[in-house]
C-alpha positions in Angstrom: 29.8 -214.5 93.1 26.8 -213.7 90.7 26.8 -211.0 88.1 24.0 -208.9 86.5 21.4 -211.1 88.4 18.7 -208.5 87.7 19.2 -208.7 84.0 18.8 -212.4 83.2 18.0 -212.9 79.5 18.1 -216.8 79.6 18.2 -219.6 82.1 18.1 -222.9 80.3 19.4 -226.5 79.9 18.5 -226.6 76.3 21.4 -226.3 74.0 19.3 -225.0 71.1 17.9 -222.3 73.2 21.3 -221.1 74.4 22.7 -221.2 70.9 20.1 -218.9 69.6 20.2 -216.5 72.5 23.9 -216.1 72.1 23.6 -215.7 68.3 21.1 -212.8 68.8 23.3 -211.1 71.4 26.8 -211.6 70.0 27.5 -213.9 67.1 26.7 -217.5 65.9 28.5 -220.3 67.8 28.1 -224.1 67.4 28.7 -225.8 70.6 28.5 -229.2 72.3 28.4 -230.3 75.8 31.0 -233.0 76.4 30.4 -236.0 78.8 27.7 -238.6 78.9 26.2 -237.4 82.2 27.0 -233.7 81.6 24.1 -231.4 82.1 24.2 -227.9 80.6 23.1 -225.3 83.1 23.3 -221.9 81.1 22.5 -218.5 82.4 23.0 -215.6 80.1 22.7 -212.0 81.5 22.8 -208.7 79.5 22.5 -205.0 80.5 22.9 -201.9 78.4 25.8 -199.4 79.1 25.0 -196.7 76.7 25.2 -198.4 73.2 27.3 -201.2 74.7 25.8 -204.5 75.7 27.5 -205.7 78.8 26.9 -209.7 79.1 27.8 -212.4 81.5 27.3 -215.9 80.6 27.9 -219.2 82.5 27.3 -222.9 81.2 27.5 -224.8 84.7 30.1 -227.3 85.7 30.6 -228.8 82.2 33.1 -228.8 79.5 31.8 -227.1 76.2 33.3 -227.1 72.8 32.6 -224.2 70.6 33.2 -223.5 66.9 32.6 -220.2 65.1 33.2 -219.2 61.5 34.7 -215.9 60.3 31.5 -213.7 59.6 31.8 -210.0 60.7 34.8 -207.9 59.7 33.8 -205.2 62.0 32.9 -207.1 65.2 34.9 -207.9 68.1 34.2 -209.9 71.5 36.0 -209.1 74.7 36.0 -212.0 77.1 36.8 -211.4 80.8 36.5 -214.6 82.7 35.2 -214.9 86.2 35.4 -218.8 86.5 36.8 -221.7 84.6 39.5 -221.9 82.0 40.0 -223.1 78.4 41.8 -222.8 75.3 41.2 -221.7 71.7 42.4 -221.8 68.2 41.9 -218.2 67.0 42.8 -218.1 63.4 46.5 -219.3 63.3 47.0 -218.5 67.0 46.6 -220.7 70.1 45.3 -219.0 73.1 44.8 -220.2 76.7 42.3 -218.2 78.9 41.3 -218.3 82.6 40.5 -216.0 85.4 43.1 -213.2 84.9 43.8 -214.1 81.2 41.1 -213.1 78.9 40.9 -212.7 75.2 39.7 -210.7 72.2 37.8 -212.5 69.7 38.0 -210.9 66.2 34.8 -212.0 64.3 36.6 -211.8 61.0 38.7 -214.8 62.2 37.4 -218.4 62.6 37.8 -219.9 66.2 37.5 -223.3 67.9 37.5 -223.3 71.6 37.1 -225.7 74.6 36.0 -224.4 78.0 35.4 -225.9 81.4 33.4 -224.4 84.2 33.2 -221.3 82.1 31.9 -218.1 83.4 32.7 -214.8 81.8 31.8 -211.2 81.1 31.4 -210.7 77.3 31.3 -207.4 75.6 30.5 -207.1 71.8 32.4 -204.3 70.2 32.5 -202.5 66.9 35.9 -201.7 65.4 34.3 -198.6 63.6 32.8 -197.5 66.9 36.4 -197.9 68.6 37.9 -196.0 65.7 35.3 -193.1 66.0 36.0 -192.9 69.8 39.8 -192.7 69.0 39.0 -189.7 66.8 37.5 -187.9 69.8 40.6 -188.4 71.6 43.3 -187.7 68.9 41.5 -186.2 66.1 41.8 -187.4 62.6 45.2 -189.0 62.6 43.4 -192.1 63.7 41.3 -192.5 60.4 43.9 -194.2 58.1 45.1 -196.6 60.8 43.9 -200.1 61.0 42.6 -201.2 64.5 43.7 -204.6 65.7 43.8 -205.8 69.2 46.1 -208.5 70.6 43.9 -211.7 71.2 45.5 -212.4 74.5 44.7 -210.2 77.5 46.6 -210.1 80.9 44.1 -208.9 83.4 46.6 -209.1 86.0 48.9 -206.4 84.4 48.4 -202.8 85.4 46.5 -201.7 82.4 44.3 -205.0 82.3 43.6 -204.8 86.0 42.1 -201.2 85.4 39.9 -202.5 82.8 38.8 -205.6 84.8 38.1 -203.5 87.9 36.0 -201.0 85.8 34.0 -203.8 84.3 33.2 -205.4 87.5 32.4 -201.9 89.1 30.0 -201.1 86.2 28.4 -204.5 86.5 27.7 -203.8 90.1 26.1 -200.5 89.7 24.1 -201.5 86.7 22.6 -204.4 88.8 22.2 -202.0 91.7 21.6 -198.2 91.9 21.4 -197.5 88.1 18.8 -200.3 87.6 16.1 -197.9 89.1 17.6 -194.6 88.0 17.4 -195.3 84.0 19.9 -192.4 83.5 21.3 -192.4 79.9 23.7 -189.6 80.5 25.5 -191.7 83.1 25.5 -194.8 81.2 26.8 -193.1 78.0 29.7 -191.6 80.1 30.4 -195.1 81.4 30.4 -196.4 77.8 32.9 -193.6 76.9 35.1 -194.6 79.9 35.2 -198.4 78.8 36.0 -197.3 75.1 38.8 -195.1 76.4 40.3 -197.8 78.6 40.0 -200.5 75.9 42.0 -198.4 73.5 44.5 -197.0 75.9 45.2 -199.9 78.3 44.7 -203.1 76.3 47.4 -204.0 73.6 46.2 -202.8 70.3 47.6 -201.0 67.2 46.4 -197.6 68.4 47.7 -198.0 71.9 51.3 -196.3 71.6 49.8 -193.6 69.4 47.0 -192.7 71.8 49.3 -192.8 74.9 51.8 -190.6 73.2 49.3 -187.8 72.4 47.5 -185.1 74.4 43.7 -185.4 74.2 42.2 -182.9 71.7 40.0 -179.9 72.8 36.5 -180.9 73.7 34.2 -180.8 70.6 30.7 -179.6 70.7 28.1 -182.5 70.5 26.6 -181.3 67.2 30.0 -181.0 65.6 30.8 -184.6 66.7 27.5 -185.7 65.2 28.3 -184.0 61.9 31.8 -185.5 61.9 30.8 -189.0 62.4 28.2 -188.5 59.7 30.8 -187.3 57.3 33.0 -190.3 58.1 30.0 -192.7 57.6 28.8 -191.2 54.3 32.0 -189.8 52.7 31.5 -192.0 49.7 28.0 -190.7 49.0 26.8 -187.3 47.6 26.7 -184.9 50.5 25.7 -181.2 50.8 25.9 -178.9 53.8 22.2 -179.3 54.2 22.6 -183.1 54.6 25.4 -182.6 57.2 23.3 -179.9 59.1 20.4 -182.2 59.2 22.3 -185.0 60.6 23.9 -182.9 63.3 20.6 -181.3 64.2 21.7 -177.7 64.0 21.7 -174.8 61.5 24.2 -173.8 58.9 25.6 -171.0 60.9 26.1 -173.1 64.0 27.7 -175.9 62.1 30.0 -173.6 60.1 31.2 -171.7 63.4 31.7 -175.1 65.2 33.8 -176.6 62.5 35.9 -173.4 62.2 36.3 -173.3 66.0 37.3 -177.0 66.3 39.3 -177.6 63.1 39.8 -174.3 61.4 37.9 -175.2 58.2 34.3 -175.4 57.0 32.3 -178.6 57.1 32.6 -179.0 53.3 36.3 -178.6 53.4 36.5 -181.2 56.3 34.5 -183.6 54.0 36.9 -182.9 51.1 39.8 -183.7 53.5 38.4 -187.0 54.7 37.9 -188.0 51.0 41.4 -187.2 50.1 42.7 -189.2 53.1 40.5 -192.2 52.0 41.9 -191.9 48.4 45.4 -191.8 49.7 44.8 -194.9 52.0 43.3 -196.7 48.9 46.2 -195.8 46.7 48.8 -197.0 49.3 47.0 -200.4 50.0 45.6 -201.1 46.6 42.3 -202.0 48.0 39.5 -201.8 45.4 42.0 -201.4 42.5 41.3 -199.1 39.7 43.2 -196.1 38.1 43.8 -193.1 40.0 41.0 -191.2 38.1 38.6 -194.1 39.0 39.6 -193.8 42.7 39.3 -190.1 42.6 35.7 -190.2 41.0 34.6 -192.9 43.4 35.2 -190.2 46.1 33.5 -187.3 44.4 36.4 -185.6 42.5 35.5 -185.3 38.9 38.0 -182.6 37.7 41.4 -184.4 37.7 43.6 -181.2 37.7 41.8 -179.7 40.7 42.0 -183.1 42.4 45.8 -183.4 41.8 46.2 -179.8 43.0 44.2 -180.4 46.2 46.0 -183.7 46.8 49.4 -182.3 46.3 48.5 -179.3 48.7 47.5 -181.9 51.4 50.1 -184.4 51.1 53.1 -182.8 49.5 53.1 -185.3 46.6 51.1 -186.2 43.5 48.7 -189.0 43.5 51.1 -191.0 41.0 53.9 -190.5 43.4 51.8 -192.1 46.2 51.0 -195.0 43.8 54.7 -195.5 43.1 55.3 -196.0 46.9 53.0 -199.1 46.9 55.0 -200.4 43.9 
C-alpha cells in the first residue's frame, strides 16, 4: 500500500539528504543504516491539512537506528505505523511500536530508537495549538492545565482505531479528490477534526476533562481570533485597538461578540487571563519572584486593586495561594 504518492518531497538513498529533509519537516534526527549490504531507500511524502503537515515516510527493508536530543518544549510527533516495527527509549520510558501500536514523541524529551522495515504516518503537532483547540471545545478551563500525551498509543482500541481510520481517510482524499480542488475551508475542517480526535480519543491529561464536558456554544470567528491573540500576548502591553486589529473587526463588533460569548468585555477577559496566569505561577513557582513582581509582570501595578480583583476571582488572597504551594 502506498500513501500520499502525489505529494513526494524526497526519494533518495543518501543518508544526508534524508536527514536534512526530516529536519526541515519535523525535527533533527541522527540516524544510521545498519548492515554492511543494507541500502537505504527512503521516500518522504508531505501534504498540508489546514495548518497541519501530514507526512508519510519509509526507509526501505533495512534497520535504522535513530537518535534525537531534547530541543522543543512545544513540539510533538505522532507516529502511526503502516509497516515494520521497532523500539524506543523515550526519556525514561521504553516503548515498542508496530502496525497497530504507535507512539507520541515529545520533543522536550530525548529519544533513541531502532526501526526495521519502517513505514509510518508522522504528524508534527504543537502543544499550544492543541491547547488552543481545547479552549474552543471547553472554554478557558483548559488554560491552566498542562497537556501531556501517553507516549504509547493502541490503534486497535476503539478510540485509537477511530484516529487511525481518520488519518487513512484524510490521506486518501488529499492524494485524490482534494489534490485538484484546493479548498482551504475543507482542509481546515479536517484539521479541526483531527485535533478534536487527538484530544478526546488518545490518552492525555485533558481527555477525561474533555469527555466529561459538553461542547461550548459556537464562538464567532473574529472573537476566536481575538481570544487567541489575547492568550498569545497576555504578557505584553495590550489595548482594545490592538485586539480589534488582530481580530479584524471594529470595536463595537468585538465588544458585542465578547459580551455574547463570555459575558465580559475584551479588556475584562484579558484581565481574567492574566489573573489565571498569575495564579498558575504562584502555585507552581515558575519564574520565582515576590507576589508584587509576578503581578507587575502581568500588568498589575496597583497592588491593592490587584489583590481585590484576585480575591474576587479566586476567593482567596494571592498570599493564601502562595501558602498552598508551600
